[in-house]
Each structure stands twice: as C-alpha cells, then as structure tokens.
TITORMI-872999 format. One record per residue (C-alpha): x, y, z negated; residue number from 1. Coordinates in nm, 3 decimals. Example, Ala and Ser with C-alpha at 12.3 -4.5 7.8 and 13.67 -1.06 7.14 Angstrom:
<nodes>
<node east="1.230" north="-0.450" up="-0.780" k="1"/>
<node east="1.367" north="-0.106" up="-0.714" k="2"/>
</nodes>
This chain:
<nodes>
<node east="0.000" north="0.000" up="0.000" k="1"/>
<node east="0.125" north="0.349" up="0.082" k="2"/>
<node east="0.175" north="0.621" up="-0.179" k="3"/>
<node east="-0.123" north="0.853" up="-0.222" k="4"/>
<node east="-0.277" north="1.132" up="-0.425" k="5"/>
<node east="-0.655" north="1.141" up="-0.459" k="6"/>
<node east="-0.886" north="1.406" up="-0.594" k="7"/>
<node east="-1.253" north="1.451" up="-0.512" k="8"/>
<node east="-1.412" north="1.732" up="-0.715" k="9"/>
<node east="-1.767" north="1.705" up="-0.575" k="10"/>
<node east="-2.037" north="1.639" up="-0.834" k="11"/>
<node east="-2.298" north="1.391" up="-0.708" k="12"/>
<node east="-2.656" north="1.416" up="-0.835" k="13"/>
<node east="-2.825" north="1.100" up="-0.707" k="14"/>
<node east="-3.180" north="0.972" up="-0.732" k="15"/>
<node east="-3.550" north="1.034" up="-0.693" k="16"/>
<node east="-3.667" north="1.390" up="-0.767" k="17"/>
<node east="-3.306" north="1.506" up="-0.806" k="18"/>
<node east="-3.374" north="1.824" up="-0.602" k="19"/>
<node east="-3.537" north="1.964" up="-0.917" k="20"/>
<node east="-3.192" north="1.968" up="-1.079" k="21"/>
<node east="-3.070" north="2.222" up="-0.823" k="22"/>
<node east="-3.169" north="2.506" up="-1.056" k="23"/>
<node east="-2.895" north="2.403" up="-1.300" k="24"/>
<node east="-2.615" north="2.395" up="-1.043" k="25"/>
<node east="-2.601" north="2.749" up="-0.901" k="26"/>
<node east="-2.510" north="3.053" up="-1.114" k="27"/>
<node east="-2.818" north="3.266" up="-1.180" k="28"/>
<node east="-2.637" north="3.582" up="-1.074" k="29"/>
<node east="-2.530" north="3.434" up="-0.740" k="30"/>
<node east="-2.644" north="3.581" up="-0.408" k="31"/>
<node east="-2.721" north="3.264" up="-0.217" k="32"/>
<node east="-2.741" north="3.204" up="0.157" k="33"/>
<node east="-2.952" north="2.895" up="0.217" k="34"/>
<node east="-2.864" north="2.729" up="0.548" k="35"/>
<node east="-3.072" north="2.471" up="0.731" k="36"/>
<node east="-3.142" north="2.331" up="1.076" k="37"/>
<node east="-3.443" north="2.327" up="1.303" k="38"/>
<node east="-3.706" north="2.362" up="1.034" k="39"/>
<node east="-3.798" north="2.000" up="0.960" k="40"/>
<node east="-3.742" north="2.071" up="0.590" k="41"/>
<node east="-4.048" north="2.296" up="0.603" k="42"/>
<node east="-4.260" north="2.005" up="0.728" k="43"/>
<node east="-4.139" north="1.734" up="0.492" k="44"/>
<node east="-4.162" north="1.929" up="0.167" k="45"/>
<node east="-3.788" north="1.964" up="0.098" k="46"/>
<node east="-3.794" north="2.339" up="0.166" k="47"/>
<node east="-4.066" north="2.395" up="-0.094" k="48"/>
<node east="-3.881" north="2.186" up="-0.352" k="49"/>
<node east="-3.560" north="2.384" up="-0.299" k="50"/>
<node east="-3.736" north="2.720" up="-0.313" k="51"/>
<node east="-3.918" north="2.618" up="-0.632" k="52"/>
<node east="-3.591" north="2.512" up="-0.793" k="53"/>
<node east="-3.432" north="2.845" up="-0.696" k="54"/>
<node east="-3.726" north="3.063" up="-0.796" k="55"/>
<node east="-3.506" north="3.274" up="-1.024" k="56"/>
<node east="-3.214" north="3.309" up="-0.781" k="57"/>
<node east="-3.157" north="3.573" up="-0.512" k="58"/>
<node east="-3.185" north="3.368" up="-0.190" k="59"/>
<node east="-3.142" north="3.474" up="0.172" k="60"/>
<node east="-3.221" north="3.218" up="0.444" k="61"/>
<node east="-3.054" north="3.128" up="0.772" k="62"/>
<node east="-3.213" north="2.854" up="0.983" k="63"/>
<node east="-3.153" north="2.714" up="1.328" k="64"/>
<node east="-2.817" north="2.541" up="1.290" k="65"/>
<node east="-2.823" north="2.280" up="1.572" k="66"/>
<node east="-2.730" north="1.911" up="1.565" k="67"/>
<node east="-2.376" north="2.000" up="1.668" k="68"/>
<node east="-2.304" north="2.315" up="1.464" k="69"/>
<node east="-2.249" north="2.584" up="1.725" k="70"/>
<node east="-1.980" north="2.845" up="1.668" k="71"/>
<node east="-2.177" north="3.140" up="1.808" k="72"/>
<node east="-2.477" north="3.064" up="1.586" k="73"/>
<node east="-2.251" north="3.028" up="1.283" k="74"/>
<node east="-2.097" north="3.364" up="1.363" k="75"/>
<node east="-2.445" north="3.516" up="1.329" k="76"/>
<node east="-2.468" north="3.355" up="0.987" k="77"/>
<node east="-2.128" north="3.501" up="0.899" k="78"/>
<node east="-2.267" north="3.849" up="0.972" k="79"/>
<node east="-2.546" north="3.784" up="0.723" k="80"/>
<node east="-2.289" north="3.677" up="0.462" k="81"/>
<node east="-2.099" north="4.003" up="0.508" k="82"/>
<node east="-2.405" north="4.231" up="0.531" k="83"/>
<node east="-2.589" north="4.079" up="0.234" k="84"/>
<node east="-2.280" north="4.040" up="0.014" k="85"/>
<node east="-2.346" north="3.668" up="-0.024" k="86"/>
<node east="-2.146" north="3.494" up="-0.297" k="87"/>
<node east="-2.270" north="3.133" up="-0.273" k="88"/>
<node east="-2.374" north="2.903" up="0.012" k="89"/>
<node east="-2.631" north="2.623" up="0.000" k="90"/>
<node east="-2.658" north="2.370" up="0.282" k="91"/>
<node east="-2.996" north="2.196" up="0.301" k="92"/>
<node east="-2.961" north="1.942" up="0.578" k="93"/>
<node east="-2.751" north="1.665" up="0.725" k="94"/>
<node east="-2.390" north="1.660" up="0.836" k="95"/>
<node east="-2.426" north="1.933" up="1.096" k="96"/>
<node east="-2.570" north="2.187" up="0.852" k="97"/>
<node east="-2.310" north="2.091" up="0.590" k="98"/>
<node east="-2.025" north="2.112" up="0.843" k="99"/>
<node east="-2.149" north="2.453" up="0.954" k="100"/>
<node east="-2.160" north="2.563" up="0.592" k="101"/>
<node east="-1.800" north="2.448" up="0.543" k="102"/>
<node east="-1.696" north="2.658" up="0.841" k="103"/>
<node east="-1.873" north="2.958" up="0.690" k="104"/>
<node east="-1.710" north="2.890" up="0.353" k="105"/>
<node east="-1.372" north="2.914" up="0.524" k="106"/>
<node east="-1.462" north="3.200" up="0.762" k="107"/>
<node east="-1.604" north="3.415" up="0.480" k="108"/>
<node east="-1.259" north="3.444" up="0.322" k="109"/>
<node east="-1.047" north="3.422" up="0.638" k="110"/>
<node east="-0.839" north="3.731" up="0.711" k="111"/>
<node east="-0.725" north="3.643" up="1.062" k="112"/>
<node east="-0.840" north="3.798" up="1.389" k="113"/>
<node east="-1.111" north="3.546" up="1.478" k="114"/>
<node east="-1.250" north="3.253" up="1.278" k="115"/>
<node east="-1.217" north="3.021" up="1.580" k="116"/>
<node east="-0.844" north="3.029" up="1.506" k="117"/>
<node east="-0.920" north="2.822" up="1.195" k="118"/>
<node east="-0.998" north="2.534" up="1.430" k="119"/>
<node east="-0.748" north="2.606" up="1.707" k="120"/>
<node east="-0.457" north="2.647" up="1.465" k="121"/>
<node east="-0.572" north="2.376" up="1.220" k="122"/>
<node east="-0.576" north="2.623" up="0.928" k="123"/>
<node east="-0.616" north="2.444" up="0.593" k="124"/>
<node east="-0.858" north="2.627" up="0.369" k="125"/>
<node east="-0.720" north="2.623" up="0.016" k="126"/>
<node east="-1.012" north="2.814" up="-0.136" k="127"/>
<node east="-1.337" north="2.897" up="0.039" k="128"/>
<node east="-1.664" north="3.056" up="-0.067" k="129"/>
<node east="-1.832" north="2.816" up="-0.315" k="130"/>
<node east="-2.117" north="2.604" up="-0.183" k="131"/>
<node east="-2.337" north="2.309" up="-0.264" k="132"/>
<node east="-2.554" north="2.076" up="-0.058" k="133"/>
<node east="-2.894" north="1.911" up="-0.059" k="134"/>
<node east="-2.857" north="1.613" up="0.172" k="135"/>
<node east="-3.152" north="1.544" up="0.402" k="136"/>
<node east="-2.997" north="1.294" up="0.645" k="137"/>
<node east="-2.747" north="1.025" up="0.539" k="138"/>
<node east="-2.479" north="0.973" up="0.804" k="139"/>
<node east="-2.162" north="1.177" up="0.807" k="140"/>
<node east="-2.049" north="1.173" up="0.444" k="141"/>
<node east="-1.985" north="1.547" up="0.472" k="142"/>
<node east="-2.163" north="1.594" up="0.140" k="143"/>
<node east="-1.861" north="1.453" up="-0.046" k="144"/>
<node east="-1.557" north="1.543" up="0.162" k="145"/>
<node east="-1.367" north="1.850" up="0.276" k="146"/>
<node east="-1.377" north="1.805" up="0.653" k="147"/>
<node east="-1.599" north="1.951" up="0.923" k="148"/>
<node east="-1.638" north="1.945" up="1.300" k="149"/>
<node east="-1.758" north="2.253" up="1.490" k="150"/>
<node east="-1.878" north="2.282" up="1.851" k="151"/>
<node east="-1.829" north="2.574" up="2.088" k="152"/>
<node east="-2.064" north="2.557" up="2.383" k="153"/>
<node east="-1.882" north="2.838" up="2.567" k="154"/>
<node east="-1.567" north="2.628" up="2.605" k="155"/>
<node east="-1.722" north="2.279" up="2.577" k="156"/>
<node east="-1.502" north="2.204" up="2.275" k="157"/>
<node east="-1.563" north="2.016" up="1.952" k="158"/>
<node east="-1.283" north="2.054" up="1.697" k="159"/>
<node east="-1.217" north="1.949" up="1.339" k="160"/>
<node east="-1.117" north="2.156" up="1.037" k="161"/>
<node east="-1.075" north="2.106" up="0.663" k="162"/>
<node east="-0.879" north="2.172" up="0.349" k="163"/>
<node east="-0.903" north="2.121" up="-0.028" k="164"/>
<node east="-1.112" north="2.437" up="-0.063" k="165"/>
<node east="-1.397" north="2.287" up="0.139" k="166"/>
<node east="-1.534" north="2.024" up="-0.098" k="167"/>
<node east="-1.894" north="2.096" up="-0.199" k="168"/>
<node east="-1.918" north="2.189" up="-0.567" k="169"/>
<node east="-2.215" north="1.956" up="-0.589" k="170"/>
<node east="-2.435" north="1.747" up="-0.363" k="171"/>
<node east="-2.790" north="1.638" up="-0.436" k="172"/>
<node east="-2.879" north="1.299" up="-0.290" k="173"/>
<node east="-3.245" north="1.197" up="-0.311" k="174"/>
<node east="-3.294" north="0.877" up="-0.105" k="175"/>
<node east="-3.666" north="0.941" up="-0.067" k="176"/>
<node east="-3.589" north="1.215" up="0.190" k="177"/>
<node east="-3.531" north="0.951" up="0.459" k="178"/>
<node east="-3.904" north="0.872" up="0.479" k="179"/>
<node east="-3.953" north="1.160" up="0.722" k="180"/>
<node east="-3.646" north="1.096" up="0.939" k="181"/>
<node east="-3.713" north="0.971" up="1.297" k="182"/>
<node east="-3.590" north="0.617" up="1.367" k="183"/>
<node east="-3.341" north="0.743" up="1.626" k="184"/>
<node east="-3.168" north="0.954" up="1.363" k="185"/>
<node east="-3.170" north="0.670" up="1.110" k="186"/>
<node east="-3.000" north="0.445" up="1.368" k="187"/>
<node east="-2.748" north="0.722" up="1.433" k="188"/>
<node east="-2.677" north="0.753" up="1.061" k="189"/>
<node east="-2.612" north="0.381" up="1.020" k="190"/>
<node east="-2.384" north="0.379" up="1.326" k="191"/>
<node east="-2.196" north="0.689" up="1.216" k="192"/>
<node east="-2.126" north="0.556" up="0.867" k="193"/>
<node east="-2.030" north="0.211" up="0.994" k="194"/>
<node east="-1.782" north="0.360" up="1.241" k="195"/>
<node east="-1.637" north="0.586" up="0.971" k="196"/>
<node east="-1.543" north="0.272" up="0.780" k="197"/>
<node east="-1.398" north="0.106" up="1.089" k="198"/>
<node east="-1.174" north="0.406" up="1.158" k="199"/>
<node east="-1.017" north="0.373" up="0.812" k="200"/>
<node east="-1.004" north="-0.007" up="0.809" k="201"/>
<node east="-0.938" north="-0.137" up="1.160" k="202"/>
<node east="-0.566" north="-0.075" up="1.184" k="203"/>
<node east="-0.311" north="-0.329" up="1.055" k="204"/>
<node east="-0.259" north="-0.514" up="0.724" k="205"/>
<node east="-0.075" north="-0.320" up="0.456" k="206"/>
<node east="-0.159" north="-0.530" up="0.148" k="207"/>
<node east="-0.420" north="-0.283" up="0.026" k="208"/>
<node east="-0.645" north="-0.562" up="-0.094" k="209"/>
<node east="-0.890" north="-0.352" up="-0.294" k="210"/>
<node east="-0.922" north="-0.086" up="-0.024" k="211"/>
<node east="-1.000" north="-0.355" up="0.234" k="212"/>
<node east="-1.270" north="-0.500" up="0.014" k="213"/>
<node east="-1.417" north="-0.158" up="-0.060" k="214"/>
<node east="-1.444" north="-0.101" up="0.315" k="215"/>
<node east="-1.585" north="-0.447" up="0.386" k="216"/>
<node east="-1.846" north="-0.410" up="0.114" k="217"/>
<node east="-1.973" north="-0.086" up="0.265" k="218"/>
<node east="-2.004" north="-0.247" up="0.608" k="219"/>
<node east="-2.172" north="-0.555" up="0.461" k="220"/>
<node east="-2.422" north="-0.332" up="0.282" k="221"/>
<node east="-2.502" north="-0.133" up="0.595" k="222"/>
<node east="-2.555" north="-0.452" up="0.795" k="223"/>
<node east="-2.784" north="-0.587" up="0.524" k="224"/>
<node east="-3.001" north="-0.279" up="0.475" k="225"/>
<node east="-3.013" north="-0.154" up="0.836" k="226"/>
<node east="-3.318" north="-0.363" up="0.941" k="227"/>
<node east="-3.503" north="-0.270" up="0.621" k="228"/>
<node east="-3.432" north="0.102" up="0.661" k="229"/>
<node east="-3.544" north="0.103" up="1.024" k="230"/>
<node east="-3.856" north="-0.105" up="0.956" k="231"/>
<node east="-3.967" north="0.078" up="0.642" k="232"/>
<node east="-3.794" north="0.405" up="0.545" k="233"/>
<node east="-4.015" north="0.421" up="0.236" k="234"/>
<node east="-3.831" north="0.118" up="0.090" k="235"/>
<node east="-3.653" north="0.312" up="-0.185" k="236"/>
<node east="-3.407" north="0.034" up="-0.270" k="237"/>
<node east="-3.290" north="0.007" up="0.091" k="238"/>
<node east="-3.284" north="0.387" up="0.129" k="239"/>
<node east="-3.071" north="0.423" up="-0.184" k="240"/>
<node east="-2.813" north="0.173" up="-0.066" k="241"/>
<node east="-2.810" north="0.327" up="0.281" k="242"/>
<node east="-2.757" north="0.681" up="0.150" k="243"/>
<node east="-2.483" north="0.587" up="-0.096" k="244"/>
<node east="-2.304" north="0.375" up="0.166" k="245"/>
<node east="-2.293" north="0.674" up="0.401" k="246"/>
<node east="-2.141" north="0.889" up="0.128" k="247"/>
<node east="-1.887" north="0.627" up="0.020" k="248"/>
<node east="-1.785" north="0.567" up="0.381" k="249"/>
<node east="-1.616" north="0.907" up="0.405" k="250"/>
<node east="-1.551" north="1.053" up="0.062" k="251"/>
<node east="-1.180" north="0.973" up="0.078" k="252"/>
<node east="-1.178" north="0.665" up="-0.142" k="253"/>
<node east="-1.133" north="0.390" up="0.115" k="254"/>
<node east="-0.859" north="0.572" up="0.308" k="255"/>
<node east="-0.621" north="0.606" up="0.014" k="256"/>
<node east="-0.296" north="0.417" up="0.061" k="257"/>
<node east="-0.381" north="0.283" up="0.406" k="258"/>
<node east="-0.319" north="0.386" up="0.769" k="259"/>
<node east="-0.622" north="0.534" up="0.945" k="260"/>
<node east="-0.706" north="0.559" up="1.314" k="261"/>
<node east="-0.970" north="0.824" up="1.415" k="262"/>
<node east="-0.898" north="0.788" up="1.789" k="263"/>
<node east="-1.258" north="0.679" up="1.845" k="264"/>
<node east="-1.379" north="1.005" up="1.693" k="265"/>
<node east="-1.139" north="1.218" up="1.895" k="266"/>
<node east="-1.261" north="1.065" up="2.221" k="267"/>
<node east="-1.622" north="1.062" up="2.105" k="268"/>
<node east="-1.612" north="1.432" up="2.020" k="269"/>
<node east="-1.521" north="1.507" up="2.381" k="270"/>
<node east="-1.821" north="1.312" up="2.510" k="271"/>
<node east="-2.049" north="1.513" up="2.282" k="272"/>
<node east="-1.886" north="1.839" up="2.390" k="273"/>
<node east="-1.916" north="1.751" up="2.760" k="274"/>
<node east="-2.259" north="1.587" up="2.771" k="275"/>
<node east="-2.436" north="1.667" up="2.444" k="276"/>
<node east="-2.467" north="1.297" up="2.355" k="277"/>
<node east="-2.546" north="1.228" up="1.988" k="278"/>
<node east="-2.223" north="1.197" up="1.790" k="279"/>
<node east="-2.295" north="0.846" up="1.660" k="280"/>
<node east="-2.376" north="0.721" up="2.008" k="281"/>
<node east="-2.046" north="0.845" up="2.149" k="282"/>
<node east="-1.872" north="0.643" up="1.877" k="283"/>
<node east="-2.064" north="0.333" up="1.983" k="284"/>
<node east="-1.960" north="0.398" up="2.344" k="285"/>
<node east="-1.589" north="0.419" up="2.264" k="286"/>
<node east="-1.554" north="0.159" up="1.985" k="287"/>
<node east="-1.566" north="-0.167" up="2.188" k="288"/>
<node east="-1.332" north="-0.037" up="2.458" k="289"/>
<node east="-1.089" north="0.103" up="2.202" k="290"/>
<node east="-1.058" north="-0.230" up="2.024" k="291"/>
<node east="-1.026" north="-0.426" up="2.347" k="292"/>
<node east="-0.755" north="-0.193" up="2.475" k="293"/>
<node east="-0.563" north="-0.208" up="2.146" k="294"/>
<node east="-0.638" north="-0.573" up="2.082" k="295"/>
<node east="-0.284" north="-0.693" up="2.012" k="296"/>
<node east="-0.208" north="-0.426" up="1.751" k="297"/>
<node east="-0.544" north="-0.466" up="1.575" k="298"/>
<node east="-0.624" north="-0.835" up="1.606" k="299"/>
<node east="-0.519" north="-0.932" up="1.254" k="300"/>
<node east="-0.761" north="-0.684" up="1.098" k="301"/>
<node east="-1.025" north="-0.763" up="1.360" k="302"/>
<node east="-1.005" north="-1.131" up="1.265" k="303"/>
<node east="-1.024" north="-1.050" up="0.893" k="304"/>
<node east="-1.327" north="-0.829" up="0.959" k="305"/>
<node east="-1.490" north="-1.109" up="1.160" k="306"/>
<node east="-1.446" north="-1.350" up="0.870" k="307"/>
<node east="-1.550" north="-1.124" up="0.584" k="308"/>
<node east="-1.824" north="-0.909" up="0.738" k="309"/>
<node east="-1.965" north="-1.135" up="1.012" k="310"/>
<node east="-1.887" north="-1.479" up="0.861" k="311"/>
<node east="-1.697" north="-1.596" up="1.168" k="312"/>
<node east="-1.484" north="-1.882" up="1.034" k="313"/>
<node east="-1.407" north="-2.095" up="1.341" k="314"/>
<node east="-1.130" north="-2.050" up="1.596" k="315"/>
<node east="-0.791" north="-1.885" up="1.624" k="316"/>
<node east="-0.703" north="-1.529" up="1.520" k="317"/>
<node east="-0.763" north="-1.421" up="1.880" k="318"/>
<node east="-1.100" north="-1.599" up="1.889" k="319"/>
<node east="-1.215" north="-1.434" up="1.567" k="320"/>
<node east="-1.089" north="-1.095" up="1.677" k="321"/>
<node east="-1.281" north="-1.113" up="2.006" k="322"/>
<node east="-1.589" north="-1.228" up="1.814" k="323"/>
<node east="-1.553" north="-0.925" up="1.586" k="324"/>
<node east="-1.577" north="-0.688" up="1.883" k="325"/>
<node east="-1.877" north="-0.876" up="2.022" k="326"/>
<node east="-2.053" north="-0.876" up="1.683" k="327"/>
<node east="-1.996" north="-0.503" up="1.640" k="328"/>
<node east="-2.135" north="-0.421" up="1.982" k="329"/>
<node east="-2.434" north="-0.650" up="1.919" k="330"/>
<node east="-2.499" north="-0.471" up="1.590" k="331"/>
<node east="-2.512" north="-0.136" up="1.768" k="332"/>
<node east="-2.752" north="-0.285" up="2.023" k="333"/>
<node east="-2.975" north="-0.419" up="1.742" k="334"/>
<node east="-2.998" north="-0.062" up="1.615" k="335"/>
<node east="-3.111" north="0.054" up="1.958" k="336"/>
<node east="-2.776" north="0.216" up="2.037" k="337"/>
<node east="-2.639" north="0.182" up="2.394" k="338"/>
<node east="-2.265" north="0.127" up="2.428" k="339"/>
<node east="-2.175" north="0.243" up="2.779" k="340"/>
<node east="-2.130" north="0.603" up="2.891" k="341"/>
<node east="-2.335" north="0.532" up="3.204" k="342"/>
<node east="-2.632" north="0.459" up="2.975" k="343"/>
<node east="-2.635" north="0.828" up="2.881" k="344"/>
<node east="-2.532" north="1.013" up="3.197" k="345"/>
<node east="-2.492" north="0.947" up="3.569" k="346"/>
<node east="-2.221" north="1.215" up="3.583" k="347"/>
<node east="-1.956" north="1.007" up="3.407" k="348"/>
<node east="-1.711" north="0.996" up="3.698" k="349"/>
<node east="-1.405" north="1.209" up="3.619" k="350"/>
<node east="-1.476" north="1.216" up="3.245" k="351"/>
<node east="-1.167" north="1.012" up="3.159" k="352"/>
<node east="-0.945" north="1.244" up="3.359" k="353"/>
<node east="-1.095" north="1.552" up="3.193" k="354"/>
<node east="-1.037" north="1.407" up="2.846" k="355"/>
<node east="-0.681" north="1.311" up="2.940" k="356"/>
<node east="-0.614" north="1.669" up="3.051" k="357"/>
<node east="-0.761" north="1.816" up="2.732" k="358"/>
<node east="-0.549" north="1.591" up="2.514" k="359"/>
<node east="-0.239" north="1.674" up="2.718" k="360"/>
<node east="-0.308" north="2.047" up="2.683" k="361"/>
<node east="-0.336" north="2.006" up="2.305" k="362"/>
<node east="-0.032" north="1.783" up="2.282" k="363"/>
<node east="-0.236" north="1.513" up="2.110" k="364"/>
<node east="-0.122" north="1.163" up="2.023" k="365"/>
<node east="-0.381" north="0.931" up="1.871" k="366"/>
<node east="-0.419" north="0.623" up="1.656" k="367"/>
<node east="-0.279" north="0.495" up="1.329" k="368"/>
<node east="0.076" north="0.500" up="1.467" k="369"/>
<node east="0.031" north="0.811" up="1.683" k="370"/>
<node east="0.131" north="0.598" up="1.980" k="371"/>
<node east="-0.177" north="0.642" up="2.196" k="372"/>
<node east="-0.104" north="0.902" up="2.461" k="373"/>
<node east="-0.355" north="1.097" up="2.673" k="374"/>
<node east="-0.303" north="0.841" up="2.951" k="375"/>
<node east="-0.417" north="0.568" up="2.712" k="376"/>
<node east="-0.727" north="0.769" up="2.620" k="377"/>
<node east="-0.805" north="0.796" up="2.991" k="378"/>
<node east="-0.796" north="0.416" up="3.025" k="379"/>
<node east="-1.009" north="0.360" up="2.716" k="380"/>
<node east="-1.275" north="0.607" up="2.830" k="381"/>
<node east="-1.275" north="0.453" up="3.179" k="382"/>
<node east="-1.335" north="0.110" up="3.022" k="383"/>
<node east="-1.635" north="0.262" up="2.845" k="384"/>
<node east="-1.810" north="0.375" up="3.166" k="385"/>
</nodes>
C-alpha cells in the first residue's frame, strides 16, 4: 500500500426527515445564496422543507443550474454573490448543482483575472466561501468530496477543479428524496457511482487488501439494490443503501494508498462536452473499450473483480478478466444504459481524432501510470463507436 494522508471534514446528516436539521447547520447571521437546478425541488416538496428550515435566515435564491453546470450561468450567480454580499452558499440538488456551488465557492474568493483560469490552470482552492448541501440525487459523491467538473458551452469544454477548501461543511442525505427521481436519472446515478469505484479499483494489485474490499463491497451493494431502486424508489431500505453507496464511492476513502485511473472520466467528459450525452452514459460507453484496450495491464484486478463481485470462479485469469468486462457491460444494459457512442449520436465519426487533438493540446497523459497518450485515447474512443 502506498503512503497517504486522509482528511474529510464534511459532516454527514443522514436519514429520513433530516432536512429539518438544516436550521442548525447554518449561522443565523449568514447571508445565504440557495442554489438549485431546473425547479424539480419545487414540485417534490424539498424546496418547501428547505425554506421552512431556513425561515429565520436571510436567503437569496438562484435557480436554473443545468445538468452539466455551465460556466456562463454560474458567472451570473457570482454576480449575485458580489451584489448581495453573500457569505454562505447552499446547494440543493444533485452533483451538478453541488459542483457549480464548489466553483462559486472558489470563484467568490479568487483574485485572478477570470474565474475560468481556476480550471485552465488547475488552481487548488485552499479556502473557499463556506457552503453546505442538501442532496436530491445520489450519483456523483460530490456531497462529500472536494472536486468539481464545470462545462463551458462556448468552447465545448468540460474541466475538473478542486482543493481542500472545497469540501462541503455539511451534507444532508435523506434517502426518501429519490421517490420523485425519474428512472433514467436513477439508472445514471447507479452507473456513475459504480464507475467511480472502478476508476479507483481497476488498476493493478498493490496489497491494499482492505481498500480492495471496501471497493468491492460498494459495487456488490449497488448490484444488489439496483433492481429494487429502479422497480420501487419508495423502498426506503434500498434507497438508503443506494444513497450511501454513491457517497462512499467518491468521498476519498477507497482511493487512499492505491493507484487510481480516471482515464474513463477524462474521455467521457469530452463526449459530454461535444454531444451533451449524460455523464454516466459516457462512462458506460468508454468503460468496456478502455478495459479491453488495457487488458494486459489490468487483467489481474479484472479477474479478482470477476471473482469477488460477479462470482466468476471458473477458468484462467484471462478468462475471468474477459468475463468481468462482459458482466460489467451487461450490468449497464440491465440498467437501460447503452454502451456504444453510435447509440447516442450518428455524428460520431471524427470524435476520436478531436479528443486526441484536445489531449495533445493540453499535454495530457492518462491512466494509473500516466502511460496512456492521446493516440491511445483515440484508439479507445474509436473502439467505443
């Protein structure tokens, strides 16, 4: 196991009716900007619960943050922060709203020329404007980590940012919120969380026995509860395990002391930026091709994953590793997730070359060993057509 330092300061408030506890988490003298998405929280009752909990707090609202948090829209929110002298941010939404709030937390204290430089120059935010979250869609794990991904439609880019100053001070997780989530988004959430685990697990053995089993247990849980969540979102036991699995998948715990990959995400982000495909679905497009292309370097972990998560016990290491890829792709299909780029767009020709050029321009190398070059990304994306 590699050396590591681990600190996660986010307070988790988990359980039914936990939104009521929001009133005890934000200073009464705070000037709060409440951020949310397209307005579904006003239909499902979450908005009213939040407003009731904050009845004695000065709250300004900013809605309309899209599924991929758009830079220009967030810049409008930044103007509100400056004009209204906001001192505290509250994200009420899923990963996109929380990621957008993290960007605003950093941008509100940034003294550079333009906040987009935070993403272009990979600026680490050591201390941002304080914020908390009320999670409405389990998926990204953004409610308990310090990373974010922001989209800029003008340039067709989707870039990551982060830093120790971007952990939420608290996150409220009430599993009952999933009852109003469309099945497509539930399937996306399961896929997103599952792939987050794969990115931190599917590398090479490093004798991190506990970390491996943490990761495998999250994937086993997602596989077990996925049919129940999709069939009956009101099943509180299934919803609870689903929500907590999504949080645990990317709160930093399972990546301590181990090599991590993230190449799937880097390629997937480009597909979202270019075509507007749901983030989780771009991951499902790239995952099988990525593991097939890098089969030799990953086959030991693939075989272990096949045995422990999918109960594949027969055959050689190669046999098990191939079965692991097939089982993963079948799982995505069971969720209703297509796994080829051509399933989402008929304009896929030239995509691999465009992604190769972008990665070359940024000087990117990918993978757990930083050995995947832009030319390799081109081949992987082509395999995913």
